[in-house]
N, C-alpha and C positions, 0 to 999 in steps of 0.2 A: 773421377780422380782414381788413378791406379798406383800401385806400389809393387815392389819386388820383395818376395820373401826368400831369403837365402838360408839354407840349413847348414850351420856350422862351416861356413866359407866353402862348402862344396859347390860345384858348378851347376847343380840342379836348382833352377830358379822357377818359382811359381808366380805367374801373373794372374791376379784376379781383382775384381772390383771390391773396394772396401765395404760398400753398402751391402753387397751380396754376402760377404763374410759375416758382417754383423747380423744380417737377417738369419743366416743359418745358425749362428750361435744363439740368437734369441729363441728360435724355434726349438733348438735342442734343450735349452734351459727350461723353457715353458713346458715342453712335453716330457722332460726327465729322461726318457729313452725314445729313440726314433730310428727308423731305417733310412738309408740313403734314398730309396725309391719314394718314400713318403715325403721327404724333404723336396725332392724334384717335383713331385705332383703339387705340393703346396706353393712352391715358388714359380712353377710353370716354366722350368728350364730343363735341359737334358740331364739324364743320369750321368753322362760322361763329365759334364761341367761340374755337377755337384760332387762327384767322386774326386775330381782334381782338388776342389776346395777342401773337402773332408780330409784327404790324404795330407795336405799341407798343415791343416789345423791339428791333426793327430801328431804329426812330427814335431810341432811346436809345443805340444803338451797342453794345448788349449782345450782339447776334448779327448775322449777315450773311445776306442773301438772294442767291442766285445763280440765274441763269436767269429765264425768263419765268414767267407765272402758271401755265401748264399743266405745264411741265417744271421748275419751280423747286424748289430745296431750300434748307435752312437749315444754317448752321454757326456755331460760336463762334470758329473759327480764321481770323483775317484773312489768313493766309498761304496758305490753300487757294485754288488758282486756280478761278475760276468758268468751268468748261468748258461750253460750250453750242454744239455744232456740229451741223450738219444737212446732209444731201445727199439730193436727190431726182433720180431718173433714170427716164425712160420710153422704152421701145424699141418701135417700131411696125413691123409687117410682117415684118421679118427675124429674128424671135425664134429660129427653129430654127437660124439661123446664128451665134448668140451662143456664146461660150465662157465658162463660169463662172469659170475661173481668171483670164482676162484682165479680166473685169468686176470681180472681187475686187481685183485689183492696182490698178485705177483708183480704186476706193473707198478702198483702203488709202493710196494716194498722196495723194488729195485730203484725207482726214481726218487723215493722219499717225497711223494706228492703233498702230503699233509704239511710238510715243512716248507714247501715251495709255493703253495697256492693258498689264497685266502679261502675261508670256509665256503663262501658262496660259489666261488669258481670251482673249488674241489667238488662240491655237490653237483654242479652242472656237468663237469667232465665225467664224473662217476655215472650219472644218468645216461648221457649220450653214448658213452663207451659201451656200457652193458646192454643198452637197447640195440645198438648196431651189431654187436657181436652176437646177440641172441637172434637177430634176424638172419645172420649167416647160418647159424646152427640149425634153425628151424625151417628156413625157407629156401636157401640157396641151392641145395642138392650138390654142394661143392665138396670135393675131396681135399681142398686146400683153403686155409685161412691164413692171411698174413697181416701183421699189424706193424705200423711204424709210429712211434710217438717221439716228438721233439719238443723240448722246452727250453726257452731262453728267458731273459729278463722281460721281454716284451709280451710273449704269448706262449700258449701251449697248443700244439698242433697234433692231430691224430689222423692216421689213414688206416682204414680197414678194408681189405680186399679179399674177394673170393673169385672163383673161376667156375661158377655154377650157371644156372639158367638165366640169370639177369633179372633184376628187380622189376623192370618195366615189362619185360616179356612174360614173367610169371603172372603178373596181374592181367595183362592183355589176354593171355591164354585162358585163365580162370574165368574171366567175365566176358569172353568173346568180344573184346573191344576191337575197333577197326585197326589201330596201330599202337605203337609204344608211346606216341605223343599223347594219345587219349588216356593211356594208363598213368602217365605222369600227372595229367590234370586231375585224375581221380585221387591219386596218392596225396597230393598237397591239400585236398579238402579235409582229410582225416577220416577215420573210421572205415577205411577200405583195407581189407586184409583177405588173403587167400585161406587163412585158417581162423575163422571167427570163434571156434571153440577154444583156441589157445591164445589168441591175440585180439586186442581191441582196435587195432589200426591206429593207435595214438603215437607209436614210437617215432616214426619219421616226422610226423606233424609237429610234435613238441620239440624234438631234437633240432628241427630246422628253425624253430623260434628262439630257442635259448642260446644257440651258438652265435658268435659274431658273424661267422661265415660258415655255411654248410653246403657241401657240394656232393651231388650224386652223379656218378658217371657209369653208364651201362650201355653196351653195344655202341651205337653211334650218337647217343643222346647224352648231353651234359646239362644238368640243372644246377644253377648257383643261387642260393638264398643268401643275399648280402644284407644282413640286418643293420650294418653300419650305414648303409644307404637306403634301407627300408625298401628293397626292391628284389625282384626275382628275374634272373636271366636264363634263357635257354639257347643252347647252340648245338650244332652238329659237329662231331669229331670223327676221326678215323675209328674203326671198329675196335672195341675193347671187350674181350670175353669176360662174362660174369659181371660183377658190380664192384665199384670202388667208391667208398664214402670217405670224404675228407672234411674235417671240421676244425675250426680255430676258435679260441676265445682269449681275450686279453687277460693277462695275469692280474691286472688291477681293475678288472671290470666290476661294476657295482650291481650287475644283474643278479637277481635271485630266482631260483627255480620256482619257488612258491608264487612269486609275483606273476610269472608267465602262466602257471596253472590257474591262478585266480581269474585271469582275463577270460579264459576259455572254459572254466569249470566254476560257474558262479553259485553263490549261496542260494539264490532263489530257485536254482535247478538242482538242489541237493548235492552240489559239488561234483556232479557227473560231467563228463566231457560233452557239453551241450551247445557251445558256441564255436563257430568257425568263420574265418575270413576268406572270401574268394576274390582274387584279383581279376577283375573283369577283363583287363587289357590282354591277358593271356589268351583270350578267345577272339581278340580282334579290337581295332580301335574305332570301327564303324560297324556296329552290330544292328542288323535289320530284322532278321527272320525269327520265327518261333522256334525253328529247329536249332538255331544258335542258342536261344534261351534254354531250351530243353537240355542241350549239351552242358550248359553251365549249371543247371539245376540238378543234374543227375546225382543222386545220392544225398543231396542236401535235405531231403525229407527226414533224415535221421537226426537232425539237429533241432534245437528249440529256438535258436537265435542265429541268423545269418547276416553277416556284415558283407555287403557288396561294395568293394572298393573300386570306384570308377576313375581313379587317377590315371591320366594319360589316355582316356577314352574320349574320342571327339564327339560322337553322337550315337544315339540308339533309335531304332525305328519303332513305330507304334506296335507292330506285332511282337517285337522282342520285349518291350515294356509291358504289354498287356499279358503276355504269357507268364511273366514273373509276378507282377503286382496285382493281377486280377485272377487269372486262371489258377496259378500255383497257390496264391494266398487263399482263394476260396476252397481249394482242395485241402489245404492244411491251415486252417484259421488260427491255430494255436502257435504257429511258428511266427516269430517276430523277424521281419526283414528290414534291415537298416542300410539305406544307401549312404555311401561315404565318398567325399571328394568329387561329387557330381558337378559338372560345369552348368552354366545357365541353360544350355540347350537340352541337356539330359534331364535336369531338374524340371524343366517345363514339360517334357514328355511324360515324366513320372506323374506329375500333378494332373496332366490331361487324362491319363489312364485312371488315376484314383478318383477324379471327379466324375468320370463316366461310370464308375463302379458304385457310386452312391445310390 
């Protein structure tokens, strides 16, 4: 069933399905605020189709649009303030002399973050911002630091960019790793830093956990930590000098910084950073050899609890399993290894190795 919407007898007519319009309106009411892209994904239709519907609904006064085209969102509540603030800052030459806390206080004051963010979101943003700026100051060897912060009713976004050595190359060079991909695999485990006397290696690890989305781009490598999908994606891009970190968090998120720390810094380990999660699929989906296991285990001896997430891994070989659950475990008997999301094939191989170790 179709109908024609006519705007004040003007010749511009919009044709669309009643059911689609009602679906869009219901989504907007349920979500309170939402972008056009999110509506398109939820309904499984094109952005162009959704935008045509939204435009007509805005003209009719049925919904309201806030923000510009790129950062805009839609709501059915006329009382929702259309927040759309942005700050850009660029620091040249004296990057090493910057103080991350002072820079954050200036950003906070300019945007009025305490008035715009819930306390838990404010604390998360404060933590990630200062950790990433401090990384630029201490590690990047860059003469330039630039920041972009955008906030609307939906989320707060921050981009921190330098033009230095590059985060993956810095680690690769320091530890003589084979390539930058190996460096990224070490970073996401936690506790890996080029300056252990000044840093614990926790900054990127925890920042990637507390953000809704956390993206590191350096040289040709881009790593996306999508916590809304509970996944990590890696892709190759055109070359980017230095490092660019971008992170987002919803303004109405219920995440708490303390809850994330508690997962990886447990009471039984005196609240030190003692637990890490390794996504095994990042090393392959059919893992056979001991060398592959050793690559996965590198640096994990620094933890007291290791969660191995086998999600999306099809199978593992006897050598791979034996290296982890017998050889490594015998070498470090006090380390607790917890397999997670193992399918029946992987579970059977782990049990086989453990039974042979009795």
